[in-house]
C-alpha positions as CSV (number, residue, x, y, z in Angstrom):
1,V,-9.2,17.3,12.8
2,D,-8.4,15.4,16.4
3,G,-6.0,12.9,14.4
4,T,-8.7,9.9,14.5
5,V,-8.6,7.7,11.5
6,A,-11.3,9.5,9.0
7,D,-11.3,6.0,6.7
8,A,-9.7,2.4,8.0
9,A,-10.3,1.0,4.8
10,E,-7.3,-0.9,3.0
11,D,-6.9,0.5,-0.2
12,A,-4.9,-0.1,-2.5
13,Y,-3.4,3.2,-3.3
14,D,-2.8,4.9,-0.5
15,H,0.0,2.8,0.3
16,S,1.9,2.2,-2.9
17,C,1.8,6.1,-2.4
18,V,3.3,4.9,1.1
19,L,6.0,2.7,-1.1
20,L,6.5,5.7,-3.1
21,A,7.1,7.3,-0.1
22,L,9.6,5.2,1.1
23,A,11.9,4.4,-0.9
24,H,12.6,8.1,-1.5
25,A,13.2,7.9,2.0
26,H,15.3,5.0,2.0
27,M,17.4,6.8,-1.7
28,V,18.6,10.1,0.8
29,G,19.7,7.6,3.4
30,N,16.6,7.3,6.0
31,P,17.7,4.0,7.8
32,D,13.2,3.1,8.5
33,A,12.7,3.2,5.4
34,L,14.0,0.1,4.0
35,R,12.5,-1.4,7.1
36,L,8.7,0.0,6.9
37,G,8.6,-0.4,2.9
38,E,9.4,-4.6,3.9
39,E,6.0,-4.0,6.4
40,T,5.0,-2.8,3.5
41,F,5.2,-5.3,0.9
42,S,3.9,-7.6,3.5
43,F,0.5,-6.6,4.6
44,L,-0.5,-6.0,0.8
45,D,0.5,-9.3,-0.3
46,T,-1.0,-10.6,2.6
47,H,-4.4,-8.8,2.7
48,L,-5.0,-7.2,-1.2
49,E,-2.5,-9.1,-3.2
50,D,-5.7,-11.4,-5.1
51,S,-5.2,-14.8,-4.9
52,R,-6.4,-14.7,-8.8
53,M,-2.1,-13.5,-9.4
54,T,-3.7,-10.4,-11.2
55,G,-3.3,-7.9,-9.1
56,F,-3.7,-6.1,-6.1
57,L,-6.9,-5.9,-5.2
58,E,-8.6,-2.3,-4.7
59,T,-9.9,-3.0,-0.8
60,S,-9.2,-6.4,2.0
61,S,-12.9,-6.8,1.0
62,G,-12.9,-7.0,-2.6
63,D,-15.5,-3.8,-3.4
64,G,-14.7,-2.2,-5.8
65,E,-13.4,-2.0,-9.1
66,R,-9.9,-2.0,-9.5
67,R,-8.3,0.9,-10.7
68,S,-4.1,0.7,-12.0
69,N,-3.1,3.3,-10.6
70,P,-2.5,1.5,-7.4
71,H,-0.1,-1.3,-10.4
72,M,1.6,1.4,-11.8
73,H,3.0,3.0,-9.0
């Protein structure tokens, strides 16, 4: 309600939804969408990429089960 972050976990599913929204924003001509998408991909590669080259971790701590939804989107 007050605008503070409720859960600061860096979650792969949340980021996949951001990328989906930015892809649509880019398609309809938003001038910032491509840059923001590239920044989001860079964040994913830096903080959530599985070092075993098997996709992405759920969170940067590696905690939690790996779900298919972030990879599907």
